[in-house]
Structures are given as C-alpha cells and as structure tokens.
C-alpha positions, 0 to 999 in steps of 0.5 A: 473521467474517460467516457470511452472507458467507462462505457466499455467497462459498463457495457458488457454488465448492462449497467449505466456509466458515469463520468462524474462520480458525485453525479453517480452517488446521487443517482444510484445511492450506493451502500458503498462506493470505492475510488479506483481512479488515479492516485492523485484524485483519490482524496479530492473525490473522496471527500467530495463522496464522503458526505453522500455514502455511508461507506467509502473504499480508497485504493492506495494511496489514499493520497499523496500529501499528508495534508490531503490524507488528514483532510479526508480522514476528517471529512469522513469522521465529520460526515460519519462515513466509515473509511477503508484502505486497500492494502490487501496484501496483509490479508495473504495466507503467509502474511497471516501467519507471519503476523501471528507468529509475531503476535505470539511473541516468537520472534524475541526481539526484533533485528531486521525487516527488508522488502524487495520489489523488483517488478518491471513496468515498460514505458508504455505503462506510463504512457497510457495515462498522463497522470502516472510517473508524474509527482503531482498526480502519481508519484514513483515506485515508492508511492505506487508499487511499493506502498503496499510493501512498505505498510507490511514492513511497518505493520509487522516490525513496528512504528518507524523513528527514522529514514534515510533514502536514495532514488534514481530513474534509471530506465524510464522517461518519467518525472519520478524515480524508477528505483530507490532504496531506503533504510529505515530505524524502527522505534523498537531498535531494529533496522529495515530496508526497502529495495524498490524498482520498476527497472527490473528486465526483461520480466517481474521477478519478486515482490517479497518480505523478510523478517529476522528476530532472535528466535525466528527467520521468515522470508515470504516470497513470490512476486506478491508476497504470496509464498512461504519461502522460509519459516525457521524457528528456535523454538518450533511448534505444532503449527509449524508445518501448516504455516510452511504450506502457506503458498498462494499462486494469484495470476498477477502481482495484485494477488487475491487480497482483495476478495479478503479485504472486501470481505473483511469490510463487510465483516467490520460493517456487520459487527460494528468493530474497527476495521485493520485499515481505517484512514488513520492505518493507511496513513502510516505507510504514507507518511513513510512514503514522505519521509523517504522523498524528503530524505532523498531530495535533502540527503538528511536522515528524516525522523517520522512525525515531521512537516513535509517541506521539500517533497514534490509528491502531489505538488508538481 
C-alpha cells in the first residue's frame, strides 16, 4: 500500500485511509469489501479478509495461479462469505443482446468465436508501478487486458477443450508479453481465436468480439465491446431492430459495466440467488489464460483441466 496515494484519494472525500486492509475491515466493519489492488495481491488480500466480511468483490484477475484461485474460493466458502468476481463487460447492452440470442438457439450450430484486443499501453503505464508487467504480480496482455474478452468468449461459446498459443514482447520493456495469439477448440466443435496486444500505436483501435453460427453472424465492436456492429440472422425477429441499436459510448476502455455489475451484486444479496459471476465462474477464464501460457512456453496444444507445470505467471 502507498500512503501518499491513499491519502490523496481519501482527502477530497473526507474519509479515513488505511495502508493495511485487515485493519481497515476490523475498524470500519463494512458490509462489502472490494479489492482493487495490484493483480498479484488479489487472492492474498481476499483470503485474509474473507473471515471478517460477509461479501467480497474481487477485481480481475481473481488470482494469477489456479491454486491461489482455489484457495480463495475455499476460504470464502469456509467463512460463509459471498464471493463476486468483476467481469463487467458481460453487462454491456450489446453483449446482453448477443447472449440472449445464443440462449434462444438463434445461432444454431456454433462455428467460430473471435476476440480482438488492439489497445495502446505505453512504457509509462508499466513503469508507474513495480508490479506491472511482471510474471509474479501481473502477467501480460492475456492476463490483464484480454482477460475480460477471454471470459466473454468462453461464456458465449461454451467450455474450451484445448488451446494452442504464441506470445511475443515486441515494443515494451517488460518481462511479460505485449502481443499474443491463441487458437481455441470448444467442446461443441467450434473454433476460437484470441488476438491481443498492448503494442497498438499510436492509439487504441478496438476491443471486439465476433460470434459466427450456422444461422447468424454478430459482431460487437467499439474499443470496449460496446457497439453493435453486425447483427445478421437467417431467421429475423421483431426484436432485431432494437438489438441493432445496442450501443453505448463509454469515456474509456473501462466502460459503464461496473455500475451494472455492482447492481447485480446488490440484487443477488437481496434475492439470495446465485450470482452470474462467483468464484467458480471467475476461475474459468483464469484456467484458459494459464493454458495459453502453458502452450506458448511448451509449444504444445494444451487440454483444459490440467495442472500447470511451466507457467511463470504468479511465480516469477
């Protein structure tokens, strides 16, 4: 924790600040704790706080290693703490329309799903904190920027069977990759592609997803999967014109999804229903990311539900 930053954030709001998360929880006794610290610290702080707070919200990634993710899930279960993992892009209006069409069976047999993350991150972005761009505490473009899109791909296309991937560090002075591609095989027979880079220059281009099926083609584009670009179906319905208008223009790549995510958290707590994004759901994209790195470093096609062996993520 950096006292100067904590004080700078707290002072305008007239609230106390802490440099120790557990001390804060014990003193303030909040109903909900949200962890927004550096990526590698999420599972450690989460496991520390779980016995002392009824609801825990963890920003992506929930952990870097599958072992840490499993420990956090188990710790929350033992403590009776509700665990939520932030994947706010699931709540974008265009993504919701896309998921609804899939649930209605309007795509027929799935053919291919593709995500493209073509963003700009300068060297200054990585230099502002020592943990950024490291294997032990951060991971590269797949772990950090593309994790939301990988989550969308598996959520929309179904479980992943295997992965083949390549990574490279092309423009940035960091330990991890700034560029990568991965090819996925889904259990339903469809294929997937992940194209991700933070080496786009000079500005962000897009954060998009395409879903192709035997009866439909849909593309959600923009720079934060926020604009319905293509909505084509062989069997149109009266709802299609409304779906084509599913466009939001957020001020930055973070979008508006956090508001809808936190509203869903509150709705879950009030109704008692299972959340869309609990620990087990958040773990799914992390397993794919670890498999991507395993494939990139070993040169092998990696089947899911494996034990990572050669992945430096979270280990350094």
